[in-house]
C-alpha positions in Angstrom: 28.8 57.5 28.4 26.1 56.6 25.9 23.5 59.4 24.9 19.9 59.6 23.7 18.1 62.4 21.5 14.6 62.4 20.8 12.7 64.0 17.9 9.7 65.1 16.3 7.5 65.0 13.2 5.5 68.2 11.6 2.6 65.4 13.0 4.1 65.6 16.6 5.1 62.6 17.5 8.2 61.8 19.2 11.3 59.1 18.6 14.3 57.8 20.8 17.6 56.9 19.0 20.2 56.4 21.2 23.4 58.0 19.3 26.2 56.0 17.8 29.6 56.6 20.0 32.4 57.7 18.6 34.1 54.1 18.8 32.0 52.7 17.1 32.3 55.1 14.4 35.6 55.1 14.2 35.6 51.1 13.5 33.2 51.6 10.7 35.5 54.3 9.6 38.5 51.9 9.8 35.9 49.2 7.6 35.3 52.0 4.9 39.1 52.3 5.5 39.6 49.0 4.0 38.2 48.2 1.1 38.7 51.6 -0.6 42.0 50.2 0.1 41.4 46.6 -1.1 39.8 48.8 -4.8 42.6 50.7 -4.8 44.4 48.2 -4.5 43.3 45.5 -6.5 42.9 48.5 -9.7 46.7 49.0 -9.7 47.9 45.8 -9.7 45.4 45.8 -12.4 46.3 48.5 -13.9 50.5 47.7 -14.2 48.9 44.0 -15.3 47.6 45.4 -18.2 50.4 47.7 -18.9 52.8 44.3 -18.6 50.9 42.5 -21.0 49.3 44.7 -23.3 52.1 45.2 -26.1 52.4 48.3 -27.6 52.7 47.4 -31.7 53.4 49.8 -34.7 53.4 53.2 -32.0 53.8 55.6 -33.9 56.6 58.1 -32.9 56.0 60.8 -30.2 57.3 64.1 -29.0 58.6 65.2 -25.5 55.3 67.9 -25.1 52.9 65.0 -25.9 54.2 62.3 -23.2 53.7 65.6 -21.1 50.6 66.5 -21.7 49.2 62.5 -21.8 51.2 62.2 -18.0 49.8 65.7 -16.6 45.9 64.0 -18.9 47.0 60.8 -16.7 47.5 61.7 -13.6 44.8 64.4 -13.6 42.3 61.4 -13.8 43.9 59.7 -10.9 43.9 62.9 -8.4 39.9 62.6 -9.6 39.5 58.9 -9.2 41.4 58.8 -6.1 38.9 61.1 -4.7 35.6 60.0 -5.8 37.0 56.5 -4.1 37.2 57.9 -0.9 35.1 60.4 -0.9 32.1 59.1 -3.0 31.7 55.9 -1.7 30.4 57.3 1.7 27.4 60.3 0.0 26.5 57.3 -3.1 26.3 54.5 0.6 24.7 57.2 2.8 22.1 58.2 -0.4 21.3 55.2 -1.9 21.3 52.8 1.1 19.5 54.8 4.1 22.4 56.4 5.7 24.8 53.0 6.1 28.3 52.2 4.1 28.9 49.0 4.7 31.4 49.6 7.7 28.4 51.9 9.6 25.8 48.7 8.3 28.5 45.9 10.2 28.1 48.5 13.2 24.8 48.5 13.4 24.2 52.6 12.5 23.7 54.7 10.6 23.5 58.4 9.4 20.0 59.6 9.6 18.4 64.2 9.0 17.6 66.2 12.1 14.1 64.7 13.5 15.1 61.7 12.4 14.7 61.7 8.5 16.0 59.8 6.3 19.6 61.8 4.6 18.9 62.6 1.2 21.5 64.1 -1.6 22.9 67.6 -0.4 23.3 66.4 3.2 25.9 63.2 2.9 27.1 66.1 -0.2 27.7 68.6 2.4 28.5 66.3 5.2 30.8 63.9 3.5 32.6 67.8 1.9 33.9 68.6 4.9 35.4 65.0 5.2 37.7 66.1 3.7 39.6 68.9 5.4 38.9 66.5 8.3 40.7 64.4 7.3 43.5 66.3 6.7 43.3 67.9 10.3 45.1 64.6 11.7 43.3 61.9 10.4 40.3 62.7 12.6 41.2 63.9 15.9 39.6 67.3 15.3 36.7 65.7 14.8 37.3 62.6 17.3 37.0 66.0 19.6 34.0 68.6 18.5 32.1 65.4 18.9 33.6 64.2 21.9 31.7 67.7 23.2 28.6 67.0 21.2 25.8 67.2 23.3 24.4 65.3 20.3 27.7 63.5 19.1 28.3 65.0 16.1 31.7 65.9 13.6 31.9 68.4 12.6 29.8 67.1 8.9 27.1 66.7 11.0 27.2 70.0 12.1 26.8 71.1 8.6 25.1 69.1 7.2 22.2 68.7 9.6 23.1 65.0 10.5 23.6 63.2 13.2 24.6 59.0 13.5 22.1 57.0 15.7 22.2 53.4 16.3 20.7 51.1 13.9 17.0 48.9 15.4 15.3 46.8 13.4 11.5 46.7 12.9 10.6 43.4 13.4 9.1 41.3 11.4 5.6 39.5 11.3 3.8 36.9 9.5 2.4 38.5 6.7 -2.2 38.1 7.3 -3.8 38.2 3.9 -6.1 41.5 3.6 -9.0 43.9 1.1 -12.5 41.9 0.5 -13.6 38.0 0.1 -9.6 36.8 -0.2 -8.6 39.3 -2.2 -5.6 40.8 -2.0 -4.6 44.9 -3.9 -1.0 45.0 -5.3 1.0 47.1 -2.8 1.6 50.1 -5.1 -2.0 50.3 -5.1 -2.9 49.7 -1.3 0.0 52.9 -0.3 -0.4 55.0 -3.6 -2.4 57.8 -1.8 0.3 58.0 0.6 2.4 60.4 1.2 6.4 60.8 1.7 6.0 62.0 4.9 3.7 59.5 6.0 5.5 56.8 4.0 8.5 57.5 6.4 6.6 58.3 9.2 5.3 54.7 9.4 9.1 52.7 8.7 10.7 55.4 11.8 7.9 53.3 13.8 8.5 50.9 13.0 12.0 50.6 13.3 11.2 52.2 17.6 8.3 50.6 18.3 10.0 47.9 20.5 11.6 50.5 22.4 8.2 52.1 23.0 6.5 51.7 26.6 2.8 49.3 25.7 1.3 53.2 26.2 3.5 55.0 24.2 3.6 52.0 21.8 -0.8 52.8 21.1 -1.1 56.5 21.8 2.2 56.9 19.0 0.2 54.5 16.3 -3.0 56.1 17.1 -2.1 60.0 15.7 -0.4 57.6 12.6 -3.4 54.7 12.2 -5.7 58.2 12.1 -3.9 59.9 9.1 -2.9 56.8 7.4 -6.3 54.8 6.9 -8.2 57.5 5.0 -6.2 56.8 2.7 -5.3 53.3 2.7 -6.9 51.2 -0.9 -8.2 48.3 1.3 -9.9 48.2 4.5 -8.6 47.6 7.5 -11.7 47.1 10.7 -9.5 43.9 11.3 -6.6 45.3 12.6 -5.6 47.3 15.1 -3.1 50.5 15.2 0.2 48.9 15.9 -0.8 45.6 13.7 -1.2 47.6 10.3 1.5 49.6 11.2 3.4 47.7 11.1 1.8 45.5 7.9 2.6 48.6 5.7 6.0 48.3 7.0 7.0 45.1 5.5 4.6 44.4 2.9 4.1 47.1 1.1 6.4 49.4 2.2 10.3 47.6 2.4 
């Protein structure tokens, strides 16, 4: 059964998100796990090839204790590398790629914070540290049960980090139009330089969700956002209606 959630921003603008189901989330994990295992196998094969092909000449005798210490260090580094591959992978991709790992991108889902805001580094670390526990509990068995029982389809890591996983509805891109006076174009960074990060996020979230809004809701929401944005723009957009203005900014200056 499909579930959705309505979230409200600090500006009292509401958006509706379709929650990702257990099936798509599990398939995304399998895709990511396949990539991780593939990388691990390639690295192991490369190291084995190096050890077999690189000769060791004029090696000085090494004591048994030194060999044990070296073996312990190599083993520790290997464990750290495997941990970073299997869990740092999720943290980096979710943090740097707007809540999307390669598996999530393929399945059309992404992670967002409560309120629909992009995932930050802290939230990504928390939800993926808890992943270590979830992975050890029967390969996400407990997580699957928690997701099914949660009204917001949250696994344990989501509950701890305050995140949800939603379907990624891409916004429509329109053909760029010239702006400014007498046909002159302003630099993108100058155009939106005075917008706060919250306003930038709000514009992008509106344009992502606009296709799912009714005409009346689209008109009301775009008017509310544009009213706070227009006074801070470096160029006048008097010939743009509110909806067109927000789409234009999202596809030319904030993308």
